[in-house]
C-alpha positions in Angstrom: -5.1 32.7 23.6 -3.3 29.6 24.8 -5.4 26.5 25.0 -5.8 25.5 28.7 -4.6 28.9 30.0 -8.0 30.3 31.4 -7.2 33.8 31.0 -9.4 35.9 29.5 -8.8 36.8 25.8 -8.3 40.5 25.5 -7.4 42.5 23.1 -5.4 45.5 23.3 -5.2 48.6 21.2 -2.8 49.2 18.5 0.6 50.6 19.2 3.6 49.7 21.2 2.1 49.3 24.4 -0.7 47.0 23.0 1.9 44.9 21.4 3.6 44.1 24.5 0.7 43.4 26.4 0.0 41.0 23.7 3.5 39.4 24.2 3.2 39.3 27.9 0.0 37.8 28.0 1.2 35.1 25.4 4.1 34.1 27.8 2.1 34.5 31.0 -0.5 31.9 29.2 2.3 29.7 27.8 3.5 29.4 31.4 0.2 28.6 32.9 -0.4 26.0 30.3 2.8 24.4 31.4 2.1 24.9 35.0 -1.5 23.1 34.5 0.5 20.1 33.1 2.6 19.4 36.0 1.7 17.2 38.7 1.1 18.4 42.5 4.4 16.3 43.0 6.2 18.5 40.3 4.7 21.8 41.6 6.0 20.8 45.3 9.4 19.9 43.9 12.7 21.4 45.1 16.8 20.8 44.1 19.9 21.9 45.3 21.7 24.5 43.1 25.3 25.8 44.3 24.3 24.6 48.1 20.7 26.1 48.0 17.3 24.7 47.8 15.3 26.1 44.7 11.4 25.1 45.4 8.9 25.4 42.6 6.5 27.0 44.9 9.1 29.5 45.9 9.4 30.6 41.8 5.9 31.0 41.8 5.5 33.0 44.2 8.5 35.2 43.1 6.8 34.9 39.8 3.2 36.4 40.9 4.9 38.9 43.1 7.3 40.6 40.5 4.2 40.6 38.2 2.4 42.8 40.5 5.3 45.0 41.3 5.6 45.3 37.7 2.1 46.8 37.3 2.7 48.9 40.1 5.9 50.3 38.6 4.2 51.0 35.4 1.7 52.7 38.0 4.1 54.8 39.6 5.6 55.9 36.6 2.4 57.4 35.4 1.7 58.9 38.7 -1.1 56.3 39.2 -2.2 55.0 42.5 -0.5 51.7 43.8 -2.2 48.8 44.0 -2.5 47.4 47.3 -0.7 43.8 48.1 -2.7 40.8 48.6 -2.0 37.6 50.4 -1.2 34.7 48.0 -3.8 32.5 47.4 -3.6 30.1 44.2 -0.3 30.3 42.8 -1.5 30.0 39.2 -4.2 32.3 39.6 -2.1 34.8 41.2 0.3 34.3 38.0 -2.8 34.6 35.7 -3.9 37.9 37.6 -0.8 40.0 36.9 -1.8 40.4 33.1 -5.1 42.2 34.1 -3.2 44.1 37.0 -0.6 45.6 34.0 -3.5 46.1 31.5 -5.6 48.0 34.2 -2.1 50.1 34.9 -1.9 51.6 31.0 -5.4 52.2 31.1 -5.9 55.8 29.5 -2.4 55.7 27.7 -2.7 53.1 25.2 -2.1 55.7 22.4 1.2 57.0 23.8 4.0 56.9 21.3 7.2 55.5 21.4 9.1 59.4 22.5 6.3 59.7 25.0 6.9 56.1 26.5 10.5 56.9 26.3 10.1 59.9 28.7 8.1 57.7 31.3 11.0 56.8 33.7 10.9 53.9 36.6 13.7 53.9 39.1 14.1 50.1 40.6 15.5 49.5 44.2 18.5 47.7 42.4 19.4 51.2 41.3 18.4 50.7 37.2 16.1 53.3 35.7 13.9 51.7 32.9 11.4 53.5 30.7 8.0 52.2 30.8 8.4 50.0 27.8 11.7 48.4 29.3 9.5 47.4 32.3 7.0 46.0 30.2 9.8 44.1 28.5 11.4 42.9 31.5 8.3 41.6 32.7 7.7 39.8 29.7 11.4 38.0 29.7 10.7 37.3 33.3 8.2 34.6 32.5 10.1 32.4 30.3 13.4 32.9 32.5 11.7 31.2 35.6 10.0 28.7 33.2 13.4 27.5 32.3 14.3 27.6 36.1 11.2 25.7 36.8 12.2 23.0 34.2 16.1 23.0 35.7 14.5 22.2 39.0 12.0 19.3 38.1 15.1 17.9 35.7 17.4 18.1 39.1 14.7 16.3 41.2 14.3 13.5 38.8 11.3 14.5 36.5 11.1 13.9 33.1 10.6 17.2 31.5 8.7 18.6 28.5 
């Protein structure tokens, strides 16, 4: 677990899904450490890109909401009841919460083999069909993608970045 991430160290079962969850948690923990090192002014920063204003808070809301939706995608693919959305509260806490949401979605299926995981299909609104493994991989990559976006906003807004 990353120092200062404030997420619970979770031990995941062996296998593909456990490995993917370890990677997901590592990405989220890294992002949370990065965010907690930002000042309130940095978290409130915005910058123009191609005529569009991008706000750090908007990115964080998107990351939290997308993580929630990825957990529901997994639930849908596994035939489980969907989680009800809640109003955003603390954006960093909302991002931390995406890990237990996905882990809960995977309860009872940690043992699935790669061929079994590959048969679980999830249709997305953007007309792409993912396997369960692919949607979790997409969720993992989503985190550093938006961490990079935050860095770019901060650089353009005139903040020194790490």
